[in-house]
C-alpha positions as CSV (number, residue, x, y, z in Angstrom):
1,X,98.7,-154.8,5.2
2,X,95.4,-156.1,6.6
3,X,92.9,-154.0,8.4
4,X,93.6,-155.9,11.7
5,X,97.3,-155.2,11.4
6,X,96.6,-151.5,10.7
7,X,94.2,-151.2,13.6
8,X,96.7,-153.0,15.9
9,X,99.5,-150.7,14.9
10,X,97.2,-147.7,15.5
11,X,96.4,-148.9,19.0
12,X,100.1,-149.4,19.9
13,X,101.1,-146.1,18.3
14,X,98.4,-144.2,20.0
15,X,97.9,-145.9,23.4
16,X,101.0,-148.2,23.9
17,X,98.9,-151.3,24.3
18,X,95.4,-152.7,23.7
19,X,94.8,-152.8,27.5
20,X,95.4,-149.0,27.8
21,X,92.8,-148.4,25.1
22,X,90.4,-150.8,26.8
23,X,90.8,-148.8,30.1
24,X,90.0,-145.6,28.3
25,X,86.9,-147.1,26.6
26,X,85.7,-148.5,29.9
27,X,86.0,-145.0,31.4
28,X,83.9,-143.7,28.5
29,X,81.3,-146.3,29.3
30,X,81.3,-145.2,32.9
31,X,80.9,-141.6,31.8
32,X,77.8,-142.4,29.8
33,X,76.0,-143.1,33.0
34,X,76.3,-139.5,34.0
35,X,74.9,-137.8,30.9
36,X,72.3,-135.1,31.5
37,X,68.7,-136.1,30.6
38,X,67.4,-135.2,27.2
39,X,70.9,-135.0,25.7
40,X,70.5,-138.3,23.8
41,X,67.8,-140.9,23.8
42,X,68.3,-143.8,26.1
43,X,68.6,-146.2,23.1
44,X,71.3,-144.1,21.5
45,X,73.4,-144.1,24.7
46,X,72.8,-147.9,25.1
47,X,73.9,-148.5,21.5
48,X,77.1,-146.5,22.0
49,X,77.9,-148.3,25.3
50,X,77.3,-151.7,23.6
51,X,79.6,-150.8,20.8
52,X,82.3,-149.6,23.2
53,X,81.9,-152.8,25.3
54,X,82.3,-154.9,22.2
55,X,85.6,-153.2,21.4
56,X,86.8,-153.6,25.0
57,X,86.0,-157.4,24.9
58,X,87.7,-157.7,21.5
59,X,90.9,-155.9,22.7
60,X,91.1,-158.2,25.7
61,X,90.1,-161.4,23.9
């Protein structure tokens, strides 16, 4: 089984559909804007948000 198939099956098993996972990831991105100062560096938060956004775009694409 290919990695893409395994990942797709995990998404369906865990979330029901890629769109549901995309919604949860977008909520996570939104939450990142409300982190307390000095928890993480600005660059660390931006890196995480960028990675999450890439996954969202991939799920919807």
